[in-house]
C-alpha positions in Angstrom: 0.0 0.0 0.0 1.3 3.4 -0.9 1.9 5.8 2.0 0.3 9.3 2.0 3.0 11.9 1.6 2.6 14.9 3.9 4.8 18.0 3.8 4.6 20.3 6.9 6.2 23.7 6.5 6.8 25.8 9.6 7.8 29.5 9.9 11.2 31.0 9.2 12.0 31.7 12.9 12.0 28.5 15.0 13.9 25.3 14.1 12.0 22.1 14.5 11.8 20.1 16.6 12.5 22.9 19.0 14.5 22.6 22.2 12.2 24.8 24.1 9.1 27.0 23.7 7.0 27.3 20.6 3.4 26.4 21.5 2.4 25.8 17.9 5.5 23.7 17.3 4.6 21.6 20.3 1.2 21.0 18.9 2.5 20.1 15.5 4.8 17.5 17.2 1.8 16.0 18.9 0.0 15.8 15.5 3.1 14.2 13.9 3.3 11.6 16.6 -0.4 10.9 16.1 0.0 9.8 12.5 0.3 6.1 11.7 3.8 5.9 10.3 2.9 2.7 8.4 0.4 4.8 6.4 2.1 8.2 6.2 5.4 9.6 4.9 6.0 12.9 6.7 8.6 15.6 5.8 8.9 18.7 8.0 10.5 21.9 6.7 12.0 24.4 9.2 14.9 26.8 9.6 18.5 25.6 10.2 19.9 25.6 13.7 23.4 25.1 15.0 22.2 22.3 17.2 20.3 20.4 14.4 21.4 18.7 11.2 20.2 20.1 7.8 18.6 16.8 7.1 17.8 13.9 9.5 15.2 11.2 9.9 13.9 10.7 13.4 11.1 8.1 14.1 10.4 7.8 10.3 9.9 11.6 10.0 12.2 13.5 7.6 13.4 16.9 9.0 14.6 19.2 6.2 16.1 22.5 7.3 17.0 25.5 5.2 18.3 28.9 6.1 15.7 30.9 8.0 15.7 34.3 9.6 15.5 35.7 13.1 12.2 37.4 14.1 12.4 41.1 13.2 10.7 44.0 15.0 7.6 45.1 13.1 5.3 43.0 11.0 6.5 44.3 7.6 10.2 43.7 8.4 9.4 40.2 9.6 7.4 39.4 6.5 10.2 40.6 4.3 12.7 38.6 6.3 10.7 35.4 5.7 10.5 35.6 1.9 13.9 34.0 1.1 13.1 31.2 3.5 9.8 30.4 1.7 11.7 30.3 -1.7 14.3 28.0 -0.2 11.7 25.6 1.1 9.8 25.6 -2.2 13.1 24.7 -4.0 13.8 21.8 -1.6 10.1 20.7 -1.3 9.4 17.1 -2.4 6.3 16.0 -4.2 3.5 15.1 -1.8 -0.2 14.5 -1.5 -0.8 17.1 1.2 0.9 20.4 2.2 0.3 21.7 5.7 1.5 25.3 5.9 1.8 27.3 9.1 3.3 30.6 8.3 2.2 33.7 6.4 4.6 33.0 3.5 2.7 29.8 2.7 0.9 31.6 0.0 4.1 31.2 -2.1 3.0 27.5 -2.5 -0.4 28.3 -4.0 0.7 27.6 -7.5 3.2 24.7 -6.9 2.5 21.4 -8.7 4.6 19.6 -6.1 1.6 19.0 -3.8 -2.0 17.9 -4.6 -3.9 19.3 -1.6 -2.8 22.6 0.1 -3.9 23.5 3.6 -3.0 26.4 5.9 -3.6 27.1 9.6 -4.2 30.5 11.3 -4.0 30.3 15.0 -4.6 33.9 15.8 -5.4 37.2 14.3 -6.3 36.7 10.6 -5.4 39.8 8.7 -6.2 41.3 5.3 -3.5 39.1 3.7 -5.8 36.1 4.1 -6.9 36.6 0.5 -3.5 35.3 -0.6 -4.6 31.8 0.5 -7.6 31.7 -1.8 -5.9 29.1 -3.9 -5.5 26.7 -1.0 -7.9 23.8 -0.6 -8.6 24.3 3.1 -7.8 26.9 5.8 -8.0 25.8 9.4 -8.4 28.2 12.4 -7.3 27.8 16.0 -10.6 28.8 17.4 -14.2 29.8 16.5 -13.5 33.4 17.3 -10.5 33.5 14.9 -12.7 31.7 12.3 -15.5 34.2 12.7 -13.0 37.1 12.3 -11.6 35.5 9.2 -15.0 35.1 7.6 -15.5 38.9 7.9 -12.2 39.5 6.2 -12.6 36.8 3.5 -16.2 35.7 3.0 -16.4 32.3 1.3 
């Protein structure tokens, strides 16, 4: 039986798995651990770290790391800092059945043919840039209140 290939792309700031902190990253690790490894082939993309290898396989999960960027002060500066990371991930990205994106630069993957189904998560404060994800198959929200706010910004 062919395994379902899942690509998980995290933001440009925190390496994964993280050594400390990162509530979203902790949640994503729980999700990864919940997958049946006999039925799924998982690759996680995150920034490089001095303490982590650029590529490694742990418990049948591939960890692929590329040059990221430190968090910048100000939303605009931080968004600009993440653009090169998104491009590096796209270049390294393998073909997969499902893409799970959890960072604002995920919209760069809207037009890629490397994945069949594209999903994105918003865990807080959707903003006017949500329209960039219109090409995705599904957007998930961290709570009903975030979902309700997003529906005002981007009606179905």
